[in-house]
N, C-alpha and C positions, 0 to 999 in steps of 0.2 A: 643213365647216359642220355645226353641230349642228342636227338636225331640230327639236328643241324651241325653237330660236331663230327659226324661220321663221314670220312672220306672213303674212297674206293678200297684202299688197303684195309682200313678198319672194318668195312662191310664184309670183305672177303674173309677176314679173320673171324668175325662173329659168326658167319654162316658155317665156316669150317669147324668152329667150336660147337656147333649144334643149334644155333639160333633158329627157331622155327616160327616165331611170331614177334611182332612189335606193335606197341600201341604208341601212336603219335598224337600229340595235342595240336589240333588245328581248330582255331576258334572263330574262323570265318573264311569263306572262299575269297573274300576281298583282302588283299595283302595289307592295306593300311589299317583296316579294322582288326585283323588278326594281331598285327604289331601293337596296336593301341591296347588291346585286351592283355597281351603278354607283357607290355611295357618295355619291349626291346625292339628298336628299329632294325629291320632286316631279318627278323625271326622267321617270317613266312618264307622268304626266299631260301634261307638256310635250311629250314625243315624240308622243303621240297627237294633241295639238292641232296640232303642226306637220304631221303627216300629213294631218289634216283640211284644212288650208289648201292643201296640195299637191294633194289630190284635187279640191278646188273649182276650182283654177286650171288643172288639166291640160286639154290640148287634145284633145277627143273621146276620152278614155280612153287617150291615148298616153303615159302615164307609168307605167312599170313600177316596182313597189315590191317589194323583196326584204327579208326580215327575216333579219338575222344574229344568231345566239344563241350566246353563249359558255356552255358547259356547265361548271358548277362544283359543288362539294359544297353550296353554298348554294341552288342553284336546280334541280338535275336532277330532283327528284321532282315539280316543278310543270310540267314541259315537255310532258307528254302532252296538255295542254290548249292548247298553243301554236297548233295549226292553227285552232282556233275563233277566236282573236284575229286571226290572220293574215287570215282571210276577212273578219272584221268591219272591218278597216282597209284592205281592198282590196289586200292583198299578192298577188303572183303566184308567189313563191318563198320557200322557207324553207331557210336554211343553218345547219347546226350545226357548232360548232367547240369542241373541248376547250380549256379554259383553258390559256394559256401561263404556266407556273409561273415567272415572272421577278420576282414581287412579294415573294417571301420569305414569303408567307402560304400556308398549306397549303390550297389550293383545288382542287387536282387530285384527281379521283376515284381511289380505290384499287381493287384487284381486287374487293373485295366490292361496292362501289358500281357498278362497271362490270358486274359480273354481274347486279345488280339492274336496271340499265338494259337490258341485253340480254334479260332474262327478262320484265320487266314494262313498262317505259316505252317502250323502243324499238319493240316490236311495235305498241303502241297508237298511238304517234305516227306510225309508218310508215303504218298503215292509214288514219288520219285524213288525213294529208298527201297520200297517194296519191289518195284519193277526192276531195280538194279540188283536185288538180292542182298542189300546192305542191312536190312532189318528183316526179322522173321515174322513180326506181327506189328500192325499199325499202332498198337498201344505204346510201342517203344518211342514213337514220335511225340508222345504226350507225357513228359516226365512230371508235369504239374497236376496231372489228373484232368478230368473233363467236366464234371458236374460243379455246381455252385459250392457245395461243401468242400470238395477237393481243392477247388481254386482258392477258396478262403483260407484253408489250411496251408496251402503252398505259399500264398501271399504273406502269411504270417511266419513263414520260415520252416514249415514242416514239409520239406522237399520230397518229391517223388513218392508221395503217399507213405512216407516214413521209411522207405527202403534204405535210406542212408543213415538211419539212427543207430 
């Protein structure tokens, strides 16, 4: 089910049926970037609206929200701000996943971008996410690995140290 398609009645029905957790794809805290990555104008606003309905319908806060974010060349520079959005929408977890390069579009980060992530974006995102309780360990902010060998493998498509193989 697409979170953006959930109105208040649907949210109440889902919670009544026993829904206790939801994963929502948010690919940037910037609406235009998120919509570009998703390829759907208005997707960001619709996702936040659906989350608002789920928060209203939840039973005494017993609905866990996790944000799943696909890291691409289009969005990676905006993601340090993601923890702020996650807190605003009531998320309890933030999960980062490198793009799966099956589309034929060159969206995967190369070695220079991964290096930029590891030097600039990852540390800031890790600090913010850990302080907010959205990640349990700073390694979660480095899905490409950290050393030269891990970066080389990730740039070649062996994402997240092979965790998704």
